[in-house]
N, C-alpha and C positions, 0 to 999 in steps of 0.2 A: 658790316656784318659778314661773317664767313659761314661756310656750310655747317660746321659743328654748332655754331650759335643758332642757326635756323632750326636744326634738329632738336637742340635743347629747348628752345622757346616753343616749338610746336608741341612738345610733349606727346601724349598719346590720344588726346581728345580734341585738341584745337584744330578747326578747319584751316587748311593751308591753301593759299592762292598763289600760283606761280605764273607770271607773265614774262614775256621777253620776245625779242625778234626771232625770226626763223633761223634755225641752225645755231642757236646760242647755248643749247645744252639744258633746256627746260626739262625734258623727259628724264635726263640723267639725275637731276636734282630730285625730281618727284620719286624716282626709284630709290634713291638714297634714303629719303625720308620714310617711304613705305617699308623698306626692308629693315630699317633700324628701329622705327617706332610704330609701325603699323598704319593701316589706312587703305582706302581704295582710290586709285588714280582715275580721275574723271576728266575726260577730254573737253576742252573749251576752244578747240580749233575748228573753224568753220568748214574746213575741207577734209579733215581726218574722220569726219562722221560718215563719209560716203564709202559704200562697199566696193565701188569700182576702182578706187585708188588705194593701193597699199604702198608700193615703192615710191611713187612720185610725191606723195604727201608725207613721206617719212613716218608713216603710221607704225606703232610698236610692232615688232615682229614676234614670232612664236616664242623666242627665247626670253624677250622682255615680258611678254604676257604671263610666262610661267613664273616669273620672279615676284609678282605682286598682282592683286586683283585690279582689273581695269574695267572701265565702263564708258559707254557712248563713243566707241571707236568702231567705224565701219558698219553701223547699224541702220543706215539710211540707203535705199536704192539710189543708184546714180541718176536715174531719170526723175527723181522726186524733187518737189519744192521743199526747201528747208531754210528757215530763217532763224534769227536770234530769238524770236518768240517761240518757235518750235523747240529750240535748245533749252530755253528757260523752263518750259513745261517738262521736258525730259529730265533736266537736272534736279528739279524741285523734289522729286520722289527719292532722290539719292542723298539728300542732305541730312537725313536723320537716322541713317544706319551706321555702318562703319565710318570712321573719321574720313571726311572727304579731303582729297588732295587734288585740287582743280588746276589743270595746267593747259596752257595754250597761248597762242599769239594773237587771238582775235579780241582786241580791246573792247569792242562793243558787247561781247558776251559777258565780260567781267563787269562792265558798267551796268548792264541790265540786271545782273545778279545782285550787285551791292548797292545800286542806286534806284532800282526799280525800272519797269518798262511800261510805257504808255500802252493802253489797250486800243490800238488803232484799228479801225475796220479793215478787212482784207481788200486788196486791190482787185477790182473787176477785170476780167480778161480783156475787155475792149480798151481800158485805160492802159494796161500793160502793152497791148499791141500798138497803141498810139505812141507810147514812149519808145518802144523798140524801133518803130518806123522813123521817128525823128532822129534817133541816135544813128540809125543806119545811113541816113541821108546827110545829116549835118554834124554828128558827133554829140557826145553827152553834154558838152559845154553849151549847146543850144538850149538846153532845158533851164539853165541858170537864170535867165532873164525873168522867168515866171516865179522864182522863189522870193520869199520875203526876206528883208535884211537880217532878221534874227536867225533864221534858218541858215542863210548864207554864211553868217559868222560862226556857226556851230559845226557845220558838216565839213568833211574833207573834200574840198572842191577839186582835188586831183584824182579822186576815186570815182570812176563812172558809176559803179554800183550804188554808192551813197547818194550821188546826184539823182540817179533815176528813182531811188526809193523816196527821196524828199519830194521830187516832182509828182510821183504817183500819189503820195499822201495828200498833197495840196489839191491835185486834180480830183481825187476821190471824195475828199471830205470838205474842201473849201477852206481848210484851216492849215496853217503852216506846221511843219514838223516840230519846230521849236515850241510852239504853243502846246502841242500834244505832250511833248516831253516835260514841259513845266507843270503839267497836271498829272504827273506820274504817281502811281500808288506806291506804298512802302516797299522796300526791297525784301527779297526772300532771305537774304543773308546779309546782315549788317557788317560793314567793313570792320568795325571795332571788335566784332566777335571772332575775327580771323587773324591769321598771320599772313599778311599780303606781301609778297616778294616780287620785285621786278628785276630781271637780269640786265645789267649794263654791259652791252657788247659794242665797243667802239668799232667804227668802220674798218680801220686799218687791221684789226684783228679778225673781224667777222668776214670781210670780203673774201680773203683766200680760203677761209673755212667753207663758205658757200660754194666756191668753185670745186673744192675737193669733194664736198658732199654730192654735188650734182654728178660728178664723174663716177662716184660710187653708185648712185642711182642708175646710171647708164649700165654699169657693170652688173647690177642686180636685176636688170630686165625692164627698165623704165620704158624703153622703146616698144617692147612687146606689150606692155600694159596699155600704152597709147594705141597701138595697133588693134588691140581687143576692143577699144572704145570707139574706133573710127567709123564702124559701119553705121551706127545711128547717132553720130555726133550732132549735138545741137548746142551752139555757142551760147544760147540764152539760158541754159540750165545753170543753176548754182554750182554743180559739180564740175562744170567745164571751166571754172575759174582756177583750177589747179595750175599753179605756176609751172611752166615747162611743157604742159600739155599742148597748147596751141603751136608752140615752136616745133615740137617733135612731130606733131600732126602735119605741119607744113613740110617738114622733111619727107615724111611718108608720101605726101602728095607730089613730091618732086619739085617743090618750090624753093628749097634751099638744101645745101649739103648738111650732113650731120654735124660737122664742125660749126657751121653757121648757126644751126639750131641750138647747139650746145651753148655757144657764146651768147646768143640772144636770150636763152633761158636764164643763164647766170646773171646777165644784166637785169632782167626783169625781177629776179629774186633779190638782187641788191637794192633795187628801187623800192620793192615791197618792204624790205627791212628798214629802209630809211623812213618810209611812211609809218611803220610801226613805232620806231624810236620817237618820232614826232608826237604820235598819240600818247605814248607812255609819259613823255616829258610834260605834256599839257594836262593829262587826265589822271596821272598816278603819282602826284607829288607827295601824297601821304603814305605811299608804299615804301617798304624797306628796299634799299638798293643793295645788290650784291654783284660783284664783278664776275662776269661770265668766265673769265680766265680761271677763277678759283674752281668752278664746276669742272672745267676741262681737265684740270690737274688730277681730279679724283676719278675721272671716267676713263 
């Protein structure tokens, strides 16, 4: 499927879902559809929701915002807790107005939207503090021993945030995350009612692109953006997971040179893109595949 086919199949009313790894050109495709056939571009990225990150999360700039309506970008304070459940509640009210074009790299948000999300009780503060303490002393992998086999088989065990979430659910409710997910209510938007597209971005093409984009972020003021967040930095906040932020903060603290911070951030971004590709291969087999190189030719 190419870009023109996507635009033709989307028509003017069909909801469009666009997933893909970081730096693969998702936003460019969303803009092409919105400008050609109408719709509101809705963010499904877990970090572009935060107001304190513009440059470092590659949030749409003023020029892009002027080209088409956008929603759920930068609407959450940087010190706020924000989860997939929060996002699902926010996006639900946007599904029945202008045609939604939902775009992002956070696979869990798309899964919650099209498969449903279990109504799991919130994590008490003392459980969160216990998890934080274990991770600080032994690392997130120390939590894995407490998880049930079904949950272990389902979560990304290389992702500390996913491990902690699963452990907190078990500790809070006494029930494994997989069991909660298996009793999930109906989805807010059935996949069959959408045009779901996932961008295929091979590592040999994406890796140099990630490097160029991070250099562009530095030129656009990413270091100043991190400096503005340094005074009340809290690594436990969801917003602090912005890739590149910990590395640039380490540079500002004198712990590494800017070149070292740059290289570390690019490596972290490439590792994140690899995890995203793994998710998409496993969970988005029914989505239409489109070569990211085709999007790049048009932008």
